[in-house]
A tleap script that builds the chain and sets N, CA, C and O, in Angstrom:
source leaprc.protein.ff14SB
mol = sequence {
  NMET THR GLY ALA SER VAL ILE ARG ARG ILE
  LEU ARG LEU ALA LEU VAL ALA ALA LEU LEU
  ILE PRO ALA VAL GLY ALA VAL THR THR THR
  SER ALA LEU ALA GLY VAL SER ALA ARG THR
  HIE GLY CYS TYR VAL GLN TRP TRP ASN THR
  ALA TRP ALA GLY LYS CYS ASN PRO ALA GLY
  TYR SER GLY GLN TYR ARG VAL HIE VAL ALA
  ARG ALA ASN GLN PRO ASP TYR THR GLY ALA
  TRP ARG SER ILE THR LYS GLY ALA ARG THR
  THR PHE ASP SER GLY GLN ALA TRP ARG ARG
  VAL GLN ASP SER GLY ASN TRP VAL GLU TYR
  ARG CGLY
}
set mol.1.N position { 0.839 -1.182 0.000 }
set mol.1.CA position { 0.000 0.000 0.000 }
set mol.1.C position { 0.881 1.241 0.000 }
set mol.1.O position { 1.928 1.292 0.646 }
set mol.2.N position { 0.429 2.223 -0.736 }
set mol.2.CA position { 1.157 3.483 -0.754 }
set mol.2.C position { 0.641 4.383 0.355 }
set mol.2.O position { -0.420 4.135 0.927 }
set mol.3.N position { 1.371 5.394 0.641 }
set mol.3.CA position { 0.965 6.333 1.680 }
set mol.3.C position { -0.345 7.015 1.345 }
set mol.3.O position { -1.156 7.270 2.236 }
set mol.4.N position { -0.570 7.319 0.060 }
set mol.4.CA position { -1.801 7.987 -0.365 }
set mol.4.C position { -3.016 7.078 -0.179 }
set mol.4.O position { -4.082 7.552 0.215 }
set mol.5.N position { -2.872 5.781 -0.457 }
set mol.5.CA position { -4.013 4.877 -0.298 }
set mol.5.C position { -4.351 4.667 1.179 }
set mol.5.O position { -5.522 4.508 1.526 }
set mol.6.N position { -3.354 4.664 2.040 }
set mol.6.CA position { -3.598 4.542 3.480 }
set mol.6.C position { -4.363 5.768 3.982 }
set mol.6.O position { -5.294 5.647 4.778 }
set mol.7.N position { -3.967 6.922 3.517 }
set mol.7.CA position { -4.647 8.157 3.935 }
set mol.7.C position { -6.089 8.150 3.445 }
set mol.7.O position { -6.987 8.536 4.193 }
set mol.8.N position { -6.338 7.715 2.194 }
set mol.8.CA position { -7.708 7.647 1.674 }
set mol.8.C position { -8.557 6.681 2.495 }
set mol.8.O position { -9.716 6.968 2.796 }
set mol.9.N position { -7.976 5.528 2.860 }
set mol.9.CA position { -8.711 4.546 3.657 }
set mol.9.C position { -9.068 5.121 5.026 }
set mol.9.O position { -10.192 4.933 5.494 }
set mol.10.N position { -8.146 5.808 5.668 }
set mol.10.CA position { -8.400 6.423 6.981 }
set mol.10.C position { -9.487 7.495 6.864 }
set mol.10.O position { -10.359 7.589 7.728 }
set mol.11.N position { -9.437 8.296 5.806 }
set mol.11.CA position { -10.447 9.338 5.612 }
set mol.11.C position { -11.833 8.730 5.377 }
set mol.11.O position { -12.830 9.246 5.881 }
set mol.12.N position { -11.898 7.624 4.607 }
set mol.12.CA position { -13.174 6.952 4.389 }
set mol.12.C position { -13.750 6.424 5.695 }
set mol.12.O position { -14.938 6.592 5.968 }
set mol.13.N position { -12.902 5.784 6.505 }
set mol.13.CA position { -13.366 5.262 7.789 }
set mol.13.C position { -13.847 6.383 8.713 }
set mol.13.O position { -14.846 6.227 9.415 }
set mol.14.N position { -13.140 7.503 8.710 }
set mol.14.CA position { -13.534 8.646 9.535 }
set mol.14.C position { -14.879 9.205 9.078 }
set mol.14.O position { -15.714 9.580 9.901 }
set mol.15.N position { -15.084 9.259 7.756 }
set mol.15.CA position { -16.351 9.745 7.227 }
set mol.15.C position { -17.506 8.820 7.607 }
set mol.15.O position { -18.567 9.296 8.011 }
set mol.16.N position { -17.320 7.531 7.487 }
set mol.16.CA position { -18.355 6.566 7.862 }
set mol.16.C position { -18.675 6.693 9.349 }
set mol.16.O position { -19.845 6.694 9.731 }
set mol.17.N position { -17.652 6.800 10.185 }
set mol.17.CA position { -17.860 6.944 11.630 }
set mol.17.C position { -18.620 8.238 11.937 }
set mol.17.O position { -19.517 8.242 12.781 }
set mol.18.N position { -18.270 9.331 11.261 }
set mol.18.CA position { -18.947 10.611 11.498 }
set mol.18.C position { -20.412 10.545 11.099 }
set mol.18.O position { -21.250 11.184 11.736 }
set mol.19.N position { -20.740 9.792 10.065 }
set mol.19.CA position { -22.130 9.660 9.640 }
set mol.19.C position { -22.933 8.762 10.573 }
set mol.19.O position { -24.134 8.978 10.740 }
set mol.20.N position { -22.314 7.776 11.176 }
set mol.20.CA position { -23.020 6.851 12.058 }
set mol.20.C position { -23.313 7.435 13.437 }
set mol.20.O position { -24.337 7.091 14.028 }
set mol.21.N position { -22.484 8.277 13.954 }
set mol.21.CA position { -22.648 8.792 15.317 }
set mol.21.C position { -23.967 9.547 15.486 }
set mol.21.O position { -24.667 9.269 16.459 }
set mol.22.N position { -24.362 10.485 14.610 }
set mol.22.CA position { -25.665 11.136 14.803 }
set mol.22.C position { -26.834 10.165 14.705 }
set mol.22.O position { -27.821 10.332 15.420 }
set mol.23.N position { -26.754 9.166 13.852 }
set mol.23.CA position { -27.845 8.196 13.724 }
set mol.23.C position { -28.025 7.411 15.010 }
set mol.23.O position { -29.160 7.174 15.421 }
set mol.24.N position { -26.961 7.005 15.648 }
set mol.24.CA position { -27.053 6.284 16.914 }
set mol.24.C position { -27.649 7.184 17.981 }
set mol.24.O position { -28.471 6.729 18.777 }
set mol.25.N position { -27.256 8.447 18.017 }
set mol.25.CA position { -27.806 9.392 18.984 }
set mol.25.C position { -29.291 9.619 18.779 }
set mol.25.O position { -30.034 9.749 19.752 }
set mol.26.N position { -29.744 9.670 17.518 }
set mol.26.CA position { -31.161 9.878 17.237 }
set mol.26.C position { -31.991 8.693 17.712 }
set mol.26.O position { -33.082 8.883 18.249 }
set mol.27.N position { -31.506 7.506 17.528 }
set mol.27.CA position { -32.233 6.318 17.984 }
set mol.27.C position { -32.339 6.326 19.497 }
set mol.27.O position { -33.404 6.027 20.037 }
set mol.28.N position { -31.274 6.656 20.185 }
set mol.28.CA position { -31.283 6.696 21.640 }
set mol.28.C position { -32.238 7.763 22.149 }
set mol.28.O position { -32.993 7.518 23.091 }
set mol.29.N position { -32.217 8.947 21.540 }
set mol.29.CA position { -33.084 10.030 21.966 }
set mol.29.C position { -34.556 9.676 21.768 }
set mol.29.O position { -35.375 9.943 22.646 }
set mol.30.N position { -34.899 9.085 20.639 }
set mol.30.CA position { -36.284 8.749 20.365 }
set mol.30.C position { -36.819 7.750 21.385 }
set mol.30.O position { -37.927 7.923 21.894 }
set mol.31.N position { -36.058 6.720 21.686 }
set mol.31.CA position { -36.548 5.721 22.618 }
set mol.31.C position { -36.668 6.271 24.035 }
set mol.31.O position { -37.450 5.755 24.834 }
set mol.32.N position { -35.899 7.316 24.357 }
set mol.32.CA position { -35.970 7.901 25.692 }
set mol.32.C position { -37.220 8.756 25.867 }
set mol.32.O position { -37.563 9.106 26.997 }
set mol.33.N position { -37.907 9.101 24.787 }
set mol.33.CA position { -39.085 9.960 24.864 }
set mol.33.C position { -40.379 9.164 24.958 }
set mol.33.O position { -41.404 9.583 24.419 }
set mol.34.N position { -40.342 8.041 25.624 }
set mol.34.CA position { -41.543 7.230 25.827 }
set mol.34.C position { -41.771 7.093 27.321 }
set mol.34.O position { -40.826 7.139 28.109 }
set mol.35.N position { -43.021 6.924 27.705 }
set mol.35.CA position { -43.293 6.781 29.126 }
set mol.35.C position { -44.727 6.388 29.415 }
set mol.35.O position { -45.560 6.264 28.517 }
set mol.36.N position { -44.985 6.198 30.687 }
set mol.36.CA position { -46.313 5.841 31.182 }
set mol.36.C position { -46.572 6.682 32.427 }
set mol.36.O position { -45.704 6.804 33.292 }
set mol.37.N position { -47.764 7.259 32.515 }
set mol.37.CA position { -48.119 8.076 33.680 }
set mol.37.C position { -48.477 7.180 34.860 }
set mol.37.O position { -48.569 5.959 34.735 }
set mol.38.N position { -48.671 7.812 35.991 }
set mol.38.CA position { -49.201 7.099 37.154 }
set mol.38.C position { -50.612 6.604 36.818 }
set mol.38.O position { -51.303 7.198 35.991 }
set mol.39.N position { -51.025 5.528 37.458 }
set mol.39.CA position { -52.348 4.946 37.188 }
set mol.39.C position { -53.413 5.587 38.064 }
set mol.39.O position { -53.183 5.871 39.240 }
set mol.40.N position { -54.571 5.809 37.477 }
set mol.40.CA position { -55.755 6.273 38.188 }
set mol.40.C position { -56.802 5.171 38.041 }
set mol.40.O position { -57.412 5.035 36.980 }
set mol.41.N position { -57.013 4.391 39.086 }
set mol.41.CA position { -57.963 3.270 39.063 }
set mol.41.C position { -57.701 2.327 37.883 }
set mol.41.O position { -58.638 1.844 37.247 }
set mol.42.N position { -56.417 2.071 37.599 }
set mol.42.CA position { -56.036 1.152 36.524 }
set mol.42.C position { -55.912 1.796 35.154 }
set mol.42.O position { -55.577 1.113 34.186 }
set mol.43.N position { -56.172 3.089 35.050 }
set mol.43.CA position { -56.089 3.790 33.761 }
set mol.43.C position { -54.897 4.749 33.768 }
set mol.43.O position { -54.543 5.300 34.811 }
set mol.44.N position { -54.284 4.943 32.602 }
set mol.44.CA position { -53.044 5.713 32.507 }
set mol.44.C position { -52.882 6.274 31.100 }
set mol.44.O position { -53.597 5.893 30.173 }
set mol.45.N position { -51.919 7.193 30.963 }
set mol.45.CA position { -51.532 7.722 29.654 }
set mol.45.C position { -50.201 7.080 29.295 }
set mol.45.O position { -49.271 7.077 30.101 }
set mol.46.N position { -50.110 6.540 28.094 }
set mol.46.CA position { -48.840 6.033 27.571 }
set mol.46.C position { -48.460 6.935 26.406 }
set mol.46.O position { -49.320 7.297 25.603 }
set mol.47.N position { -47.168 7.310 26.298 }
set mol.47.CA position { -46.749 8.177 25.201 }
set mol.47.C position { -45.440 7.706 24.599 }
set mol.47.O position { -44.628 7.030 25.232 }
set mol.48.N position { -45.275 8.102 23.325 }
set mol.48.CA position { -44.089 7.810 22.528 }
set mol.48.C position { -43.788 9.058 21.727 }
set mol.48.O position { -44.619 9.473 20.920 }
set mol.49.N position { -42.665 9.656 21.911 }
set mol.49.CA position { -42.218 10.839 21.181 }
set mol.49.C position { -43.371 11.812 20.909 }
set mol.49.O position { -43.564 12.729 21.707 }
set mol.50.N position { -44.144 11.666 19.831 }
set mol.50.CA position { -45.212 12.620 19.525 }
set mol.50.C position { -46.619 12.048 19.686 }
set mol.50.O position { -47.593 12.787 19.541 }
set mol.51.N position { -46.751 10.776 19.978 }
set mol.51.CA position { -48.082 10.155 20.078 }
set mol.51.C position { -48.403 9.797 21.524 }
set mol.51.O position { -47.502 9.601 22.339 }
set mol.52.N position { -49.708 9.712 21.838 }
set mol.52.CA position { -50.133 9.260 23.157 }
set mol.52.C position { -51.420 8.465 23.033 }
set mol.52.O position { -52.117 8.519 22.020 }
set mol.53.N position { -51.716 7.721 24.099 }
set mol.53.CA position { -52.975 6.975 24.176 }
set mol.53.C position { -53.381 6.852 25.637 }
set mol.53.O position { -52.544 6.580 26.498 }
set mol.54.N position { -54.667 7.054 25.918 }
set mol.54.CA position { -55.233 6.806 27.234 }
set mol.54.C position { -55.707 5.357 27.269 }
set mol.54.O position { -56.445 4.922 26.384 }
set mol.55.N position { -55.287 4.610 28.288 }
set mol.55.CA position { -55.597 3.179 28.349 }
set mol.55.C position { -56.069 2.791 29.743 }
set mol.55.O position { -55.697 3.416 30.736 }
set mol.56.N position { -56.885 1.760 29.799 }
set mol.56.CA position { -57.272 1.133 31.066 }
set mol.56.C position { -56.921 -0.346 30.960 }
set mol.56.O position { -57.165 -0.984 29.936 }
set mol.57.N position { -56.344 -0.882 32.038 }
set mol.57.CA position { -55.905 -2.278 31.980 }
set mol.57.C position { -55.879 -2.927 33.356 }
set mol.57.O position { -54.789 -3.083 33.906 }
set mol.58.N position { -56.975 -3.306 33.935 }
set mol.58.CA position { -58.363 -2.936 33.658 }
set mol.58.C position { -58.762 -1.721 34.485 }
set mol.58.O position { -58.051 -1.321 35.407 }
set mol.59.N position { -59.911 -1.138 34.143 }
set mol.59.CA position { -60.449 -0.010 34.914 }
set mol.59.C position { -60.909 -0.526 36.275 }
set mol.59.O position { -61.598 -1.542 36.361 }
set mol.60.N position { -60.527 0.176 37.328 }
set mol.60.CA position { -60.879 -0.253 38.684 }
set mol.60.C position { -62.302 0.088 39.079 }
set mol.60.O position { -62.894 -0.588 39.921 }
set mol.61.N position { -62.859 1.137 38.476 }
set mol.61.CA position { -64.214 1.591 38.794 }
set mol.61.C position { -64.923 2.004 37.521 }
set mol.61.O position { -64.282 2.444 36.566 }
set mol.62.N position { -66.228 1.870 37.497 }
set mol.62.CA position { -67.017 2.427 36.399 }
set mol.62.C position { -67.113 3.924 36.614 }
set mol.62.O position { -67.194 4.390 37.750 }
set mol.63.N position { -67.105 4.677 35.526 }
set mol.63.CA position { -67.222 6.127 35.637 }
set mol.63.C position { -66.687 6.821 34.409 }
set mol.63.O position { -66.502 6.209 33.357 }
set mol.64.N position { -66.440 8.111 34.560 }
set mol.64.CA position { -65.947 8.956 33.474 }
set mol.64.C position { -64.436 9.152 33.630 }
set mol.64.O position { -63.954 9.472 34.716 }
set mol.65.N position { -63.707 8.960 32.553 }
set mol.65.CA position { -62.257 9.131 32.539 }
set mol.65.C position { -61.884 10.062 31.382 }
set mol.65.O position { -62.544 10.069 30.343 }
set mol.66.N position { -60.818 10.850 31.575 }
set mol.66.CA position { -60.261 11.644 30.483 }
set mol.66.C position { -58.763 11.805 30.699 }
set mol.66.O position { -58.268 11.674 31.819 }
set mol.67.N position { -58.046 12.093 29.610 }
set mol.67.CA position { -56.598 12.239 29.694 }
set mol.67.C position { -56.209 13.706 29.653 }
set mol.67.O position { -56.903 14.540 29.072 }
set mol.68.N position { -55.084 13.995 30.283 }
set mol.68.CA position { -54.423 15.290 30.170 }
set mol.68.C position { -53.012 15.001 29.675 }
set mol.68.O position { -52.297 14.194 30.269 }
set mol.69.N position { -52.607 15.660 28.582 }
set mol.69.CA position { -51.304 15.419 27.972 }
set mol.69.C position { -50.578 16.749 27.806 }
set mol.69.O position { -51.128 17.695 27.242 }
set mol.70.N position { -49.343 16.820 28.298 }
set mol.70.CA position { -48.506 18.012 28.152 }
set mol.70.C position { -47.733 17.900 26.835 }
set mol.70.O position { -46.948 16.971 26.641 }
set mol.71.N position { -47.968 18.861 25.934 }
set mol.71.CA position { -47.322 18.844 24.621 }
set mol.71.C position { -46.337 20.002 24.526 }
set mol.71.O position { -46.658 21.126 24.912 }
set mol.72.N position { -45.151 19.733 24.017 }
set mol.72.CA position { -44.114 20.760 23.883 }
set mol.72.C position { -44.495 21.743 22.775 }
set mol.72.O position { -44.928 21.333 21.699 }
set mol.73.N position { -44.333 23.033 23.042 }
set mol.73.CA position { -44.549 24.118 22.073 }
set mol.73.C position { -45.962 24.192 21.505 }
set mol.73.O position { -46.156 24.689 20.395 }
set mol.74.N position { -46.943 23.707 22.246 }
set mol.74.CA position { -48.347 23.893 21.882 }
set mol.74.C position { -49.168 23.685 23.144 }
set mol.74.O position { -48.663 23.122 24.115 }
set mol.75.N position { -50.428 24.126 23.155 }
set mol.75.CA position { -51.233 23.985 24.371 }
set mol.75.C position { -51.378 22.522 24.800 }
set mol.75.O position { -51.375 21.607 23.977 }
set mol.76.N position { -51.503 22.339 26.099 }
set mol.76.CA position { -51.754 20.991 26.613 }
set mol.76.C position { -53.097 20.493 26.093 }
set mol.76.O position { -53.978 21.283 25.752 }
set mol.77.N position { -53.239 19.180 26.037 }
set mol.77.CA position { -54.458 18.545 25.551 }
set mol.77.C position { -55.228 17.979 26.736 }
set mol.77.O position { -54.658 17.277 27.571 }
set mol.78.N position { -56.516 18.280 26.810 }
set mol.78.CA position { -57.409 17.643 27.769 }
set mol.78.C position { -58.548 17.044 26.969 }
set mol.78.O position { -59.299 17.759 26.305 }
set mol.79.N position { -58.672 15.727 27.036 }
set mol.79.CA position { -59.664 15.013 26.237 }
set mol.79.C position { -61.069 15.125 26.790 }
set mol.79.O position { -61.299 15.657 27.877 }
set mol.80.N position { -61.988 14.614 26.019 }
set mol.80.CA position { -63.390 14.565 26.433 }
set mol.80.C position { -63.570 13.449 27.462 }
set mol.80.O position { -62.814 12.477 27.473 }
set mol.81.N position { -64.569 13.596 28.320 }
set mol.81.CA position { -64.882 12.543 29.284 }
set mol.81.C position { -65.400 11.326 28.529 }
set mol.81.O position { -66.229 11.454 27.628 }
set mol.82.N position { -64.910 10.144 28.898 }
set mol.82.CA position { -65.336 8.882 28.275 }
set mol.82.C position { -65.891 7.971 29.360 }
set mol.82.O position { -65.304 7.841 30.434 }
set mol.83.N position { -67.009 7.349 29.077 }
set mol.83.CA position { -67.620 6.422 30.019 }
set mol.83.C position { -66.952 5.053 29.884 }
set mol.83.O position { -66.925 4.468 28.801 }
set mol.84.N position { -66.419 4.557 30.992 }
set mol.84.CA position { -65.721 3.269 30.995 }
set mol.84.C position { -66.259 2.433 32.147 }
set mol.84.O position { -66.418 2.936 33.260 }
set mol.85.N position { -66.536 1.178 31.890 }
set mol.85.CA position { -67.076 0.295 32.916 }
set mol.85.C position { -65.961 -0.420 33.664 }
set mol.85.O position { -64.881 -0.651 33.121 }
set mol.86.N position { -66.235 -0.762 34.904 }
set mol.86.CA position { -65.276 -1.478 35.745 }
set mol.86.C position { -64.831 -2.765 35.038 }
set mol.86.O position { -65.654 -3.506 34.500 }
set mol.87.N position { -63.531 -3.015 35.048 }
set mol.87.CA position { -62.965 -4.208 34.437 }
set mol.87.C position { -62.608 -4.069 32.971 }
set mol.87.O position { -62.018 -4.982 32.394 }
set mol.88.N position { -62.958 -2.929 32.344 }
set mol.88.CA position { -62.677 -2.742 30.914 }
set mol.88.C position { -61.170 -2.650 30.674 }
set mol.88.O position { -60.440 -2.009 31.429 }
set mol.89.N position { -60.735 -3.296 29.624 }
set mol.89.CA position { -59.355 -3.187 29.123 }
set mol.89.C position { -59.480 -2.530 27.753 }
set mol.89.O position { -59.800 -3.182 26.760 }
set mol.90.N position { -59.219 -1.223 27.722 }
set mol.90.CA position { -59.530 -0.467 26.514 }
set mol.90.C position { -58.577 0.699 26.318 }
set mol.90.O position { -57.952 1.170 27.268 }
set mol.91.N position { -58.471 1.159 25.080 }
set mol.91.CA position { -57.847 2.440 24.752 }
set mol.91.C position { -58.990 3.410 24.521 }
set mol.91.O position { -59.843 3.170 23.667 }
set mol.92.N position { -59.018 4.509 25.275 }
set mol.92.CA position { -60.176 5.397 25.204 }
set mol.92.C position { -59.887 6.773 24.643 }
set mol.92.O position { -60.814 7.564 24.471 }
set mol.93.N position { -58.645 7.083 24.354 }
set mol.93.CA position { -58.302 8.367 23.748 }
set mol.93.C position { -56.897 8.239 23.178 }
set mol.93.O position { -56.086 7.472 23.696 }
set mol.94.N position { -56.600 8.986 22.114 }
set mol.94.CA position { -55.245 8.978 21.552 }
set mol.94.C position { -55.070 10.202 20.677 }
set mol.94.O position { -56.047 10.848 20.296 }
set mol.95.N position { -53.830 10.520 20.359 }
set mol.95.CA position { -53.573 11.679 19.508 }
set mol.95.C position { -52.101 11.864 19.219 }
set mol.95.O position { -51.268 11.026 19.562 }
set mol.96.N position { -51.795 12.991 18.574 }
set mol.96.CA position { -50.434 13.340 18.156 }
set mol.96.C position { -50.122 14.771 18.592 }
set mol.96.O position { -51.005 15.627 18.633 }
set mol.97.N position { -48.861 15.015 18.916 }
set mol.97.CA position { -48.364 16.363 19.192 }
set mol.97.C position { -47.535 16.828 17.994 }
set mol.97.O position { -46.990 16.001 17.262 }
set mol.98.N position { -47.438 18.130 17.792 }
set mol.98.CA position { -46.630 18.645 16.685 }
set mol.98.C position { -45.161 18.313 16.879 }
set mol.98.O position { -44.502 17.828 15.959 }
set mol.99.N position { -44.645 18.573 18.078 }
set mol.99.CA position { -43.222 18.369 18.337 }
set mol.99.C position { -42.995 17.094 19.142 }
set mol.99.O position { -42.376 16.148 18.656 }
set mol.100.N position { -43.501 17.074 20.380 }
set mol.100.CA position { -43.337 15.885 21.212 }
set mol.100.C position { -44.240 15.978 22.428 }
set mol.100.O position { -44.723 17.053 22.782 }
set mol.101.N position { -44.461 14.838 23.057 }
set mol.101.CA position { -45.162 14.779 24.330 }
set mol.101.C position { -44.108 14.914 25.417 }
set mol.101.O position { -43.092 14.221 25.385 }
set mol.102.N position { -44.342 15.797 26.374 }
set mol.102.CA position { -43.370 16.023 27.443 }
set mol.102.C position { -43.344 14.843 28.415 }
set mol.102.O position { -44.294 14.065 28.496 }
set mol.103.N position { -42.246 14.730 29.141 }
set mol.103.CA position { -42.060 13.605 30.057 }
set mol.103.C position { -42.849 13.728 31.351 }
set mol.103.O position { -42.969 12.748 32.087 }
set mol.104.N position { -43.390 14.900 31.648 }
set mol.104.CA position { -44.193 15.073 32.859 }
set mol.104.C position { -45.432 15.881 32.509 }
set mol.104.O position { -45.477 16.536 31.468 }
set mol.105.N position { -46.427 15.836 33.366 }
set mol.105.CA position { -47.658 16.577 33.125 }
set mol.105.C position { -48.714 15.769 32.388 }
set mol.105.O position { -49.635 16.340 31.805 }
set mol.106.N position { -48.590 14.441 32.407 }
set mol.106.CA position { -49.545 13.562 31.744 }
set mol.106.C position { -50.249 12.720 32.805 }
set mol.106.O position { -49.596 12.112 33.654 }
set mol.107.N position { -51.595 12.684 32.754 }
set mol.107.CA position { -52.334 11.898 33.738 }
set mol.107.C position { -53.736 11.592 33.236 }
set mol.107.O position { -54.196 12.152 32.240 }
set mol.108.N position { -54.406 10.689 33.949 }
set mol.108.CA position { -55.804 10.370 33.694 }
set mol.108.C position { -56.626 10.915 34.855 }
set mol.108.O position { -56.277 10.726 36.021 }
set mol.109.N position { -57.709 11.586 34.525 }
set mol.109.CA position { -58.616 12.160 35.517 }
set mol.109.C position { -59.864 11.289 35.591 }
set mol.109.O position { -60.301 10.740 34.580 }
set mol.110.N position { -60.435 11.162 36.782 }
set mol.110.CA position { -61.614 10.304 36.992 }
set mol.110.C position { -62.709 11.061 37.716 }
set mol.110.O position { -62.437 11.849 38.622 }
set mol.111.N position { -63.940 10.821 37.316 }
set mol.111.CA position { -65.100 11.273 38.090 }
set mol.111.C position { -66.118 10.147 38.032 }
set mol.111.O position { -66.420 9.614 36.964 }
set mol.112.N position { -66.632 9.802 39.177 }
set mol.112.CA position { -67.548 8.656 39.295 }
set mol.112.C position { -68.923 8.898 38.759 }
set mol.112.O position { -69.770 8.006 38.808 }
savepdb mol mol.pdb
quit
């Protein structure tokens, strides 16, 4: 191998490494933006980066449930009241945020 070919090989490897590092960081960041809120009678908000869903697994009491979701750079979302029966395993609300769902400020509200 000549000195020029060794330098080209090193530059190619450096370029490949530089392109891979941001991709690995993006995958790590995306997976870190998922979570589950505290449970209210078995119901909770689950979120992933920009999407969320209100779920019961199972609902502890019959009554009205709604979700509150904190969204980055736009108003928070408060859903409509949904009637859910005791023991239901259901998704009762879902949606998307423009940028992302924040890691705190998400919960399910209950009224009997």
